[in-house]
C-alpha positions in Angstrom: -27.7 -60.3 33.3 -25.7 -58.7 30.3 -24.9 -60.9 27.7 -21.3 -61.1 26.8 -20.8 -60.9 23.3 -17.8 -63.7 23.6 -20.9 -66.0 25.4 -23.8 -64.5 23.0 -21.2 -66.0 19.8 -20.8 -69.5 21.7 -24.8 -70.0 22.2 -24.9 -69.0 18.8 -22.0 -71.6 18.0 -23.8 -74.0 20.0 -27.1 -73.4 18.5 -25.4 -73.5 15.3 -24.2 -76.7 15.4 -27.6 -78.3 16.8 -29.6 -76.6 13.5 -26.7 -78.1 11.1 -26.7 -81.5 12.6 -29.1 -82.4 15.7 -32.4 -81.1 13.4 -31.5 -82.8 10.1 -31.3 -85.9 11.8 -34.5 -85.2 14.1 -36.3 -84.2 10.1 -35.5 -87.0 8.9 -36.6 -89.5 12.2 -39.8 -87.5 11.6 -40.2 -87.8 7.7 -39.4 -91.8 8.2 -41.9 -92.2 10.8 -45.0 -90.4 9.0 -43.4 -91.9 6.0 -44.2 -96.0 7.7 -47.2 -94.3 9.6 -48.7 -93.8 5.7 -48.2 -97.1 4.5 -49.7 -98.6 7.6 -53.0 -96.7 7.3 -53.2 -97.2 3.6 -52.6 -100.9 4.1 -55.1 -101.7 6.6 -57.8 -99.5 4.7 -57.2 -101.6 2.0 -57.9 -104.5 4.1 -60.8 -103.4 5.8 -62.5 -102.1 2.1 -61.6 -105.6 0.3 -62.8 -107.1 3.7 -66.5 -105.3 3.3 -66.8 -105.5 -0.6 -67.2 -108.9 -1.0 -70.5 -108.2 1.1 -72.0 -106.0 -0.6 -71.8 -107.2 -3.6 -75.3 -109.1 -3.0 -76.8 -106.3 -1.5 -76.1 -103.8 -4.6 -77.8 -106.8 -6.8 -81.0 -106.9 -4.8 -80.7 -103.7 -4.9 -80.6 -103.7 -1.0 -80.5 -100.1 0.3 -81.2 -101.1 4.6 -78.4 -103.7 4.2 -75.7 -102.1 2.1 -76.3 -98.5 4.7 -75.2 -101.4 7.2 -71.9 -102.1 5.9 -71.0 -98.6 5.1 -71.5 -97.6 8.3 -69.1 -100.6 9.3 -66.7 -99.4 7.1 -67.0 -95.8 8.2 -66.2 -96.8 11.3 -63.0 -98.0 10.6 -59.8 -96.4 12.6 -58.8 -93.5 10.3 -61.6 -93.7 8.0 -63.2 -90.3 7.6 -65.2 -90.5 4.7 -67.0 -93.5 3.2 -69.3 -93.8 -0.7 -70.9 -96.6 -2.1 -72.9 -96.7 -5.5 -74.2 -99.3 -7.8 -74.0 -99.2 -11.8 -76.9 -98.3 -12.1 -76.9 -94.9 -10.1 -80.2 -96.7 -7.8 -77.8 -96.5 -4.6 -75.9 -94.0 -2.9 -74.8 -93.9 -0.3 -72.4 -91.4 2.0 -71.2 -91.1 6.1 -71.4 -88.9 6.7 -73.6 -87.5 4.1 -70.9 -84.5 2.8 -67.4 -85.2 2.2 -64.8 -83.8 4.8 -62.0 -80.7 4.1 -59.5 -82.4 1.0 -56.4 -80.8 3.3 -57.4 -83.2 6.1 -57.4 -86.5 3.5 -53.9 -88.1 3.8 -55.0 -91.4 0.9 -57.9 -92.4 -1.0 -58.6 -96.0 -1.3 -61.2 -97.2 -4.3 -62.7 -100.5 -5.1 -64.9 -101.5 -7.5 -67.7 -104.7 -5.7 -68.2 -108.0 -8.1 -70.9 -110.1 -7.5 -71.1 -114.0 -8.7 -74.1 -114.3 -10.8 -75.6 -117.3 -12.8 -74.1 -115.4 -16.2 -70.5 -114.7 -14.1 -69.3 -112.0 -12.0 -70.9 -108.8 -12.6 -69.6 -105.5 -11.3 -72.5 -104.1 -9.4 -71.5 -100.4 -8.1 -68.0 -99.3 -6.9 -67.2 -98.5 -2.8 -64.7 -95.6 -1.9 -63.2 -94.3 1.8 -60.9 -91.8 2.5 -58.1 -92.0 5.2 -57.1 -89.2 7.8 -54.1 -87.2 8.0 -52.1 -88.6 10.7 -51.5 -85.6 13.6 -48.1 -84.9 14.6 -47.9 -87.5 17.5 -49.9 -90.5 16.2 -47.3 -90.4 14.1 -44.5 -92.3 16.9 -45.4 -95.0 18.5 -44.6 -94.9 22.5 -41.1 -96.8 22.2 -40.1 -94.2 19.2 -41.6 -91.1 21.9 -39.0 -92.4 24.8 -36.3 -92.6 22.4 -37.3 -89.3 20.9 -37.6 -87.7 24.7 -33.6 -89.1 25.8 -32.2 -87.8 22.9 -33.6 -84.6 23.1 -32.7 -84.6 27.5 -28.9 -85.6 26.0 -28.8 -82.9 23.7 -30.4 -80.4 26.2 -27.8 -81.5 28.9 -24.8 -81.2 26.7 -25.8 -77.6 25.8 -26.5 -76.4 29.4 -23.3 -78.2 30.0 -21.0 -76.2 27.6 -22.5 -72.6 28.3 -21.4 -73.3 32.0 -18.3 -74.7 31.1 -17.9 -71.4 29.1 -19.2 -69.0 31.3 -16.8 -70.9 34.2 -13.7 -71.3 32.5 -14.2 -68.1 29.6 -16.4 -66.1 30.3 -15.7 -65.0 34.1 -12.2 -64.3 33.9 -12.4 -62.7 30.6 -14.7 -60.1 32.4 -12.8 -60.0 34.9 -10.2 -58.8 32.3 -12.6 -56.2 31.2 -13.7 -54.7 34.2 -9.2 -54.4 35.2 -9.3 -52.6 31.5 -12.5 -50.4 32.1 -11.0 -49.9 34.8 -7.9 -48.7 34.2 -9.5 -46.8 31.7 -11.7 -44.7 33.4 -10.0 -44.3 36.8 -6.2 -43.6 35.0 -4.6 -46.3 37.2 -3.4 -49.6 36.5 -5.3 -52.2 37.8 -4.5 -55.7 37.7 -6.6 -59.2 37.2 -7.6 -61.4 40.0 -7.5 -64.2 38.5 -5.5 -67.5 38.6 -5.7 -71.1 37.0 -3.0 -72.9 34.8 -4.5 -72.9 31.2 -4.5 -70.2 28.3 -6.5 -67.9 31.0 -4.2 -68.0 33.4 -1.6 -67.6 31.0 -3.0 -64.4 29.8 -4.1 -63.0 33.1 -0.2 -63.5 34.0 0.8 -61.3 30.7 -1.7 -59.0 31.3 -0.9 -58.4 35.2 3.0 -58.0 34.0 2.4 -55.7 31.4 0.8 -53.3 33.5 2.9 -53.5 35.6 5.7 -52.7 33.3 3.2 -49.6 31.7 2.3 -48.2 35.1 6.3 -47.9 35.9 6.9 -46.5 32.3 3.8 -44.2 32.6 5.5 -43.3 36.1 8.5 -42.4 34.3 7.3 -40.5 31.2 4.3 -38.7 33.7 8.0 -37.6 35.6 10.1 -36.7 32.3 6.4 -34.8 31.3 6.3 -32.5 34.6 10.3 -32.1 34.1 10.0 -31.1 30.5 6.9 -28.9 31.4 9.3 -27.1 33.9 11.6 -26.4 31.9 8.7 -25.4 29.1 7.3 -22.7 31.3 11.0 -21.6 33.3 12.6 -20.8 29.9 12.3 -16.6 29.5 11.3 -17.2 26.3 8.1 -16.8 24.5 7.5 -20.6 23.4 4.5 -21.7 21.6 3.4 -25.5 20.2 1.2 -25.3 16.5 -0.2 -28.5 15.5 -0.6 -30.0 11.8 -3.8 -27.6 11.5 -1.9 -24.3 12.3 -3.6 -24.1 16.0 -2.1 -23.6 19.0 -1.4 -26.5 21.3 0.4 -25.3 24.0 2.1 -22.4 25.1 4.9 -21.2 28.1 4.2 -19.3 31.1 6.3 -17.0 30.0 4.1 -16.2 26.6 1.1 -16.1 28.4 3.4 -13.0 30.4 4.6 -11.5 27.5 1.5 -11.2 25.4 -1.4 -10.9 28.7 -3.8 -13.7 27.6 -4.6 -16.9 29.2 -4.2 -20.3 28.5 -7.7 -21.4 28.3 -8.1 -18.4 25.7 -5.4 -19.4 23.3 -5.1 -23.1 23.1 -6.9 -24.6 20.1 -7.4 -21.6 18.7 -5.5 -20.6 14.9 -2.6 -18.6 15.3 -2.8 -16.5 12.6 -5.6 -14.8 14.7 -3.0 -12.9 16.7 -1.4 -12.1 14.1 -2.0 -8.6 12.3 -4.0 -9.0 9.3 -1.6 -7.3 6.9 1.1 -10.0 7.5 -1.4 -13.4 7.4 0.3 -13.7 3.7 3.5 -13.8 5.1 2.8 -15.9 7.7 1.2 -18.2 5.5 4.3 -18.5 3.3 6.5 -18.9 6.3 7.4 -22.6 5.2 7.9 -21.9 1.5 10.2 -18.9 2.2 12.2 -19.6 5.2 12.6 -23.2 5.9 16.4 -24.4 5.6 17.6 -27.0 5.6 17.8 -28.0 8.8 13.5 -28.0 8.3 13.0 -24.6 10.6 11.8 -21.6 9.3 11.3 -18.0 10.8 9.3 -14.9 10.0 8.6 -11.9 11.3 4.9 -10.4 12.2 3.1 -7.8 13.9 1.8 -9.7 16.7 -1.8 -8.6 18.8 -1.8 -8.7 22.8 -4.5 -8.7 24.6 -4.6 -5.6 25.6 -4.7 -4.4 22.2 -1.5 -3.9 21.7 0.6 -4.5 19.5 4.6 -5.9 19.0 6.8 -6.6 16.1 8.0 -10.4 16.9 10.6 -13.3 15.6 8.9 -15.9 15.3 11.4 -19.6 14.6 9.8 -22.5 13.7 10.9 -26.0 14.0 8.7 -28.8 12.5 8.3 -32.4 13.0 7.3 -35.0 10.0 3.5 -37.6 11.2 4.6 -39.6 8.7 3.3 -40.2 5.0 5.5 -37.1 4.8 3.0 -34.7 6.2 3.5 -31.8 8.2 3.5 -32.5 11.8 3.3 -30.2 15.0 6.0 -28.1 15.0 7.7 -26.0 18.5 8.0 -22.4 17.9 9.9 -19.7 20.2 8.5 -16.2 19.5 11.0 -13.2 20.5 10.3 -9.1 20.9 11.6 -7.3 18.2 9.6 -4.5 18.8 12.7 -2.2 19.8 15.0 -3.9 17.1 11.9 -3.2 14.5 11.1 0.3 15.2 15.6 1.3 15.6 15.6 -0.3 11.9 12.6 1.4 10.7 13.9 4.6 12.5 17.3 4.4 11.0 15.7 3.8 7.8 13.5 7.0 8.0 16.5 8.8 9.3 18.6 7.5 6.0 15.5 8.4 3.6 13.9 11.1 5.6 15.4 15.0 5.8 16.0 15.5 9.7 14.9 19.3 9.4 11.6 19.2 7.3 10.5 15.9 7.8 10.2 15.5 3.6 12.3 12.7 1.8 16.0 13.1 1.5 17.8 12.7 -1.9 18.1 8.9 -1.1 14.9 8.2 -0.5 13.6 10.6 -3.9 15.4 8.3 -6.0 14.3 5.2 -4.3 10.3 6.3 -5.0 11.9 7.5 -8.2 12.2 4.4 -9.4 8.9 3.1 -8.5 6.6 6.1 -9.4 8.7 5.4 -13.1 7.2 1.7 -13.3 3.7 2.5 -11.9 3.5 5.3 -14.4 4.3 2.9 -16.9 2.2 0.0 -15.3 -1.0 2.4 -15.7 -0.1 4.3 -18.7 -0.1 7.5 -17.4 2.5 10.2 -17.0 5.5 11.2 -14.6 6.4 14.5 -14.0 9.4 15.8 -11.8 9.4 19.5 -10.6 13.1 20.4 -9.2 12.4 23.7 -6.8 15.1 26.0 -5.9 14.8 29.4 -3.2 15.8 32.3 -4.8 17.9 34.4 -2.1 18.3 31.8 0.6 21.4 31.8 0.6 21.6 35.7 1.2 18.8 34.6 4.6 20.9 31.8 5.5 23.9 33.8 5.3 22.5 37.0 6.6 20.7 36.1 9.5 21.8 33.2 11.1 21.4 29.0 9.9 18.7 29.0 12.2 16.8 31.2 10.4 17.6 29.6 7.8 16.2 26.4 8.5 13.4 27.7 10.3 12.6 29.3 6.8 13.0 25.9 5.0 10.5 24.3 7.4 7.6 26.8 6.5 9.0 26.2 3.1 8.1 22.8 3.2 4.8 22.9 4.8 3.5 25.5 2.3 4.3 22.9 -0.3 3.0 20.2 1.3 0.1 21.9 1.5 -0.3 22.7 -2.2 0.2 19.4 -3.6 -2.8 16.7 -4.2 -2.9 13.4 -1.0 -0.8 10.9 -3.7 2.2 13.5 -4.7 5.6 13.2 -3.4 8.0 15.6 -2.2 11.5 15.4 -0.9 14.0 18.4 -0.1 17.2 16.7 -1.9 19.5 19.1 -0.2 20.2 23.0 1.1 17.4 25.2 -0.6 16.4 22.6 -3.7 13.1 20.6 -3.7 11.9 17.6 -5.8 7.9 17.0 -6.7 7.2 13.7 -8.6 2.8 13.8 -9.4 1.5 10.8 -11.6 -1.3 12.0 -14.0 -2.9 11.8 -17.5 -1.5 14.7 -18.5 1.5 16.1 -15.9 2.7 18.7 -18.0 -0.7 20.8 -17.2 -1.1 19.4 -13.8 2.9 20.3 -13.0 2.3 23.6 -14.4 -0.8 24.6 -12.2 1.0 22.9 -9.2 4.0 25.2 -9.9 1.9 28.1 -10.4 0.0 27.4 -6.9 3.9 26.2 -5.2 4.9 30.1 -6.8 1.9 31.7 -5.1 1.8 30.2 -1.8 5.2 31.3 -2.0 4.4 35.6 -2.0 3.2 35.6 1.3 6.3 36.8 3.5 7.5 34.0 5.8 7.7 35.6 9.2 10.8 34.8 11.7 11.0 36.3 15.2 9.0 39.4 14.5 10.8 39.7 10.5 9.2 39.5 7.4 11.0 37.5 5.3 10.5 37.4 1.0 10.9 34.1 -0.3 10.4 33.0 -3.7 11.4 30.3 -6.1 12.5 28.5 -9.1 10.8 25.8 -11.0 11.5 23.5 -13.4 9.6 20.9 -14.9 10.4 17.7 -16.9 8.1 14.7 -18.0 8.6 10.7 -18.2 8.9 9.8 -21.2 8.6 12.9 -23.0 11.8 14.7 -21.6 13.6 11.8 -20.0 13.8 8.1 -20.4 15.2 7.4 -16.9 15.1 8.6 -13.5 18.3 9.9 -13.5 17.8 12.0 -17.1 14.6 12.8 -15.7 16.1 14.9 -12.7 18.8 16.0 -14.7 16.2 17.6 -17.2 14.1 19.4 -14.3 17.4 20.7 -13.2 18.4 21.7 -16.5 14.6 23.6 -16.6 15.0 24.8 -13.3 18.6 26.8 -13.9 17.0 28.1 -17.5 14.2 29.6 -15.4 16.7 31.0 -12.5 18.7 32.3 -15.5 15.7 34.1 -17.0 13.9 36.1 -13.9 13.7 33.4 -11.2 9.8 33.7 -9.3 8.3 31.0 -11.7 8.2 27.4 -13.3 9.9 26.3 -16.2 8.7 23.2 -18.4 12.2 21.7 -19.8 12.7 22.0 -24.3 14.9 21.5 -27.0 16.3 25.7 -26.2 17.4 24.6 -22.6 19.0 21.7 -24.2 20.5 24.0 -26.6 21.9 26.2 -23.6 23.0 23.2 -21.8 25.3 22.1 -24.6 26.1 26.3 -24.7 27.2 26.5 -21.1 29.3 23.1 -21.1 31.1 24.3 -23.9 32.4 27.7 -22.3 33.2 25.4 -19.0 35.3 23.7 -21.6 36.1 27.0 -22.6 37.3 28.1 -18.9 38.7 25.3 -18.4 41.1 25.6 -21.2 41.9 29.4 -21.2 42.8 28.6 -17.3 45.7 25.9 -19.2 46.2 27.8 -21.9 46.5 31.5 -20.7 43.3 32.9 -22.9 42.4 35.0 -20.2 42.9 38.8 -20.6 43.0 42.0 -18.5 41.8 44.9 -20.7 41.8 48.4 -19.0 39.0 51.2 -19.4 40.5 54.6 -18.7 38.4 56.4 -15.4 38.8 60.2 -16.1 38.5 63.0 -13.2 35.3 64.7 -15.4 36.4 68.6 -14.0 40.4 68.0 -15.7 39.8 65.3 -18.1 42.9 63.8 -16.5 43.2 60.4 -16.1 43.1 59.0 -12.4 42.9 55.5 -13.0 41.2 52.2 -14.8 39.0 49.6 -14.0 40.2 45.8 -14.4 37.6 44.3 -16.7 37.9 40.6 -18.2 38.2 39.2 -21.6 38.6 35.7 -23.0 40.5 35.7 -25.9 39.8 32.5 -28.1 41.8 31.6 -30.3 39.2 30.8 -33.3 36.4 32.6 -32.1 37.7 35.6 -30.9 37.4 38.1 -28.1 33.9 36.2 -26.1 30.9 38.2 -24.3 32.6 38.5 -19.9 29.0 38.0 -18.6 28.4 34.7 -19.8 31.8 33.7 -18.7 31.4 35.1 -15.5 28.0 33.4 -14.9 29.2 30.0 -15.8 32.8 30.8 -13.9 30.1 31.6 -10.6 28.0 28.5 -11.1 30.9 26.2 -11.4 33.2 27.7 -9.2 35.9 28.4 -11.3 35.4 32.2 -10.7 38.0 32.4 -7.7 41.1 30.9 -10.6 39.6 33.8 -13.1 39.7 36.4 -10.7 43.2 35.8 -9.8 44.5 35.3 -13.1 42.9 38.5 -14.2 43.9 40.6 -11.2 47.4 39.2 -11.5 47.3 40.5 -15.2 45.2 43.8 -14.1 48.5 44.5 -11.5 51.1 43.8 -14.1 49.6 46.0 -16.4 49.1 48.7 -14.0 52.8 47.9 -13.3 53.7 48.8 -17.2 51.2 51.8 -17.7 52.6 53.4 -14.4 55.8 54.1 -16.3 54.3 56.5 -18.7 54.5 60.0 -17.3 52.1 61.5 -15.5 50.5 57.9 -14.6 52.6 57.3 -11.4 49.7 57.7 -9.2 46.7 56.5 -11.1 45.0 54.0 -9.1 43.5 50.1 -10.5 39.6 49.3 -10.2 39.3 45.4 -10.3 35.5 43.8 -9.2 35.7 41.0 -7.0 32.8 38.1 -7.3 30.9 37.7 -4.0 32.5 34.0 -4.4 35.6 35.4 -4.4 35.3 36.6 -1.0 36.9 34.2 1.6 39.8 34.3 4.2 42.8 34.0 1.8 42.1 37.0 -0.5 43.8 39.7 1.4 47.2 37.7 1.5 46.7 36.7 -1.8 46.3 40.5 -3.2 49.1 41.3 -0.5 51.4 38.9 -2.4 50.7 39.9 -5.9 50.9 43.4 -5.1 54.9 42.8 -3.1 55.3 40.8 -6.3 54.8 43.5 -8.9 55.6 46.2 -6.8 52.8 48.2 -6.4 51.4 49.8 -3.1 47.8 48.6 -1.5 46.2 52.1 -1.8 46.0 52.1 -6.0 43.6 49.5 -5.5 40.3 49.9 -5.7 38.2 46.2 -5.0 34.7 47.0 -6.5 31.7 45.3 -5.1 28.3 44.6 -5.9 25.4 44.8 -3.5 25.2 41.1 -3.4 28.0 41.1 -1.2 27.0 43.5 1.2 23.4 41.8 0.7 25.2 38.8 2.7 25.7 40.7 6.1 28.2 37.9 6.4 30.3 37.9 9.4 33.6 36.3 7.1 33.0 38.7 4.5 33.2 42.2 6.6 36.0 40.7 8.3 37.5 40.6 4.5 36.7 44.2 3.6 38.1 45.1 7.3 41.2 43.3 6.5 41.5 44.8 2.7 41.0 47.9 4.2 43.5 47.9 6.9 45.9 46.4 3.8 45.2 50.0 2.3 43.0 48.6 -0.1 39.6 51.2 -0.7 36.4 49.6 -1.7 34.2 51.0 -4.5 30.0 49.9 -4.3 29.4 49.1 -8.4 26.3 49.8 -9.2 25.0 51.9 -6.6 21.4 52.1 -7.0 20.4 49.3 -8.6 19.5 46.9 -5.6 18.3 46.9 -2.2 18.3 50.1 0.7 21.7 50.5 -1.4 21.7 54.0 1.2 21.7 52.1 4.0 25.1 50.4 2.9 26.9 53.5 2.7 26.4 53.6 6.8 26.9 49.8 7.5 30.1 49.2 5.5 33.4 50.8 4.8 32.9 52.2 1.6 35.2 54.8 -0.3 34.0 54.8 -3.7 30.7 54.7 -4.8 29.9 54.3 -8.5 26.3 55.7 -10.4 25.0 52.4 -12.9 25.4 53.4 -16.1 20.8 52.8 -16.5 21.1 56.0 -14.9 23.9 57.9 -17.1 21.7 56.6 -19.9 18.6 57.9 -18.6 19.7 61.5 -17.9 20.7 61.5 -22.3 17.2 60.7 -24.0 14.9 62.8 -25.3 12.1 62.3 -22.6 12.8 65.5 -20.6 10.7 63.4 -18.0 12.7 60.8 -17.7 15.9 62.9 -17.8 14.4 65.0 -15.2 14.0 61.8 -12.5 17.2 60.4 -13.4 19.1 63.7 -12.6 17.4 64.3 -9.6 18.5 60.5 -8.1 22.2 61.4 -9.8 21.6 64.4 -7.6 20.6 62.8 -4.5 23.0 60.1 -4.5 26.2 62.3 -5.3 25.1 64.7 -2.6 24.3 61.4 0.2 27.5 60.0 -0.9 29.7 63.4 -0.6 27.6 63.8 3.0 29.7 60.3 4.2 32.7 61.0 2.4 32.5 58.6 -0.6 33.8 59.8 -4.0 31.2 59.4 -6.7 32.5 57.6 -10.2 29.9 57.8 -13.3 29.4 54.2 -15.6 28.8 54.1 -19.0 29.0 58.1 -20.0 29.2 57.9 -24.1 28.1 61.6 -25.4 29.4 65.1 -24.2 25.3 66.1 -23.0 25.9 63.0 -20.4 29.2 64.7 -19.4 28.2 68.0 -19.4 25.4 67.1 -17.4 27.5 64.3 -15.1 30.0 67.6 -14.7 27.1 70.3 -13.6 25.5 67.7 -11.0 29.5 67.5 -9.1 30.4 63.6 -10.3 33.8 63.4 -9.3 35.0 60.8 -11.7 33.7 58.9 -14.6 34.4 56.2 -17.4 33.0 55.2 -20.8 33.4 55.0 -24.2 33.3 58.9 -24.6 36.9 58.8 -23.4 37.5 55.1 -24.3 36.3 51.4 -24.6 38.0 48.9 -22.4 41.8 48.0 -24.3 44.2 45.4 -23.9 47.3 46.8 -22.5 49.2 47.1 -25.8 46.4 49.0 -27.6 45.9 51.0 -24.1 50.1 51.6 -24.3 49.8 53.3 -27.8 46.9 55.1 -26.9 47.7 56.5 -23.7 49.9 59.6 -24.3 46.6 60.7 -26.9 44.5 60.4 -23.5 47.2 61.6 -21.2 47.3 64.6 -23.4 44.0 65.2 -24.0 42.8 68.4 -22.5 39.1 69.5 -21.1 37.0 70.9 -23.7 35.9 74.7 -23.1 32.6 73.9 -22.1 34.0 71.9 -19.3 37.0 74.0 -18.2 34.2 76.6 -17.8 32.2 74.0 -15.9 35.3 73.6 -13.7 35.5 77.6 -13.3 32.4 77.4 -11.9 33.1 74.9 -9.8 
């Protein structure tokens, strides 16, 4: 039978009481009895020895060994005597019985006495007698009465001990065992079991209270189960990815919707760390969610990438509410996970669209500026240099306007691919807008690397771009600036590279230019020119100089070419080429052109008052940027104001205007023709496919470029021959197309003679007159009008 701990303790208490109280009394009783028995045995031995010592006196005196031995035997036969020895004083008699003494451990005590004899001389010691008394046995110490009393005592103690154990088992152990059985059944079976015990004592009171507690707990458990079932139903039925994380960041529970959305089974996720399902790149973000995302209510939120069961990844927003576990420790949390992949993708798409060029897929200006600051910080951290290459395509505007924006977009895409292929994997390229690109690269020797890459980029664009079967030639002007050598900030770096690009474009295009101090000087000078142009427009510094155009056969002034001049009050007359270039770049050419045209018409009106000048015409140069839809109406208004007919106006255009092949430009040319203006093609022969323009556009006058005129005046016969051949060809074709031919830059009589021989119609140059302001022209005009041709020219004219 199993001994319960309560019963064992009770038995131990009883035995302890026996050992503490009964055993000492029993030991005391044994000690007292042993002492009494010892005293009695010693006393009996002394009496026995004294009684026999008197009888030994005479035999020892007489040295009678036989008598002495008889007496010794009598002594040895005494009760409890185990050894006897008798000796005389002379050593003649020494009797021991038994012959050898026993072990001293069996001896309780020893009694020794002298043997005396009454002789005539008096009492004499004749010997000694010694007896040993045996050790008393355990039972020999008690008398019969004592033994009876001891047995009665043991019986009473045993009866009390047994009664106590039985009473303890009946009154305590049995109800405790039933209580324990009810508790064990409750633990193992899960149902609330009650104790089957009824009594009016404390155990009965304990059983009744236990049964009441069991009934109350059973009711509460049923209520909790019902509440838990309802909570679980709500937890699983909520259309949200709910889950619970314990203090160790392991998943403690998940909702059914969570399992459906992620594809996992409940057994596969319970007990696993939530970070096992989070993308490795977001582990740090998730671990720091409490430090960075807790608000005043103890909730935090974080967005991470979550791996589904099928290995797909979704962006989720985790909103987590924690509970305190006590002592300031973090307890389990209730979290909700929302799939924000669509929102994240839309956000990323919007961000990409915000920083990416939709046409080429490269970064746009916004993206470029954001990356530029980051790369400057990186270059400083790594103690390296950052180079910026600013690239602008040459002649792209012509492609865009002449072939259409769709072709231009295809060209930009092809150029972007070629540029990207020439860069290193960590170099950054962006399209800033239009045909402008920017490239950033980090290197310890950024200048050399940037110049090398610039050469490769220009080389990559040498091969024509084939679009819809057409081979289009594209080149690029590249400016390079390096941080921190040339610039101290991101904006400064971009500006310096832009300045270097424009410096390259002004010096021939199709190449790379590194920023230097000369560019700063050029930019400063350009700024001064811009300011000068603005001030000249405000204060009316622009003037229209007129240069006569002479009929070569007769020497008669047929017309004038209006040329722009800027008369600065301090610097004098400025070079027009720089002013025109800057005005075209900053968009002021339209205002300048209108001022010059209006003053030229005013001058023509004044010249017309001179005798013989009433039918002369005025040739005015127009920049390609001036050809807008309102140009014909503006010209008509000015002509009407000054009373000049449109037939006296020649609009001089360059091949750049015709190369655009823009329908809007063609419409303006047609409108000018309908107005009555004539069209002159200036600088003929210096561009691309010049002859085709005579057939494609309404050209009335062809002006031979002055470079051909100068060539026929050189001392080298071969050059003169080729130049004359070209001029003859141009003149013949132009005449066949019904166009008048005008030669520019005539400076010598020899040139005039040859051009007259070839058959050109008109000419202009310093041989006749330099461009003059209106006042000077009016003063010299009578002399110029009255000038007659030389004899040689008269003869040639007669031959023609």
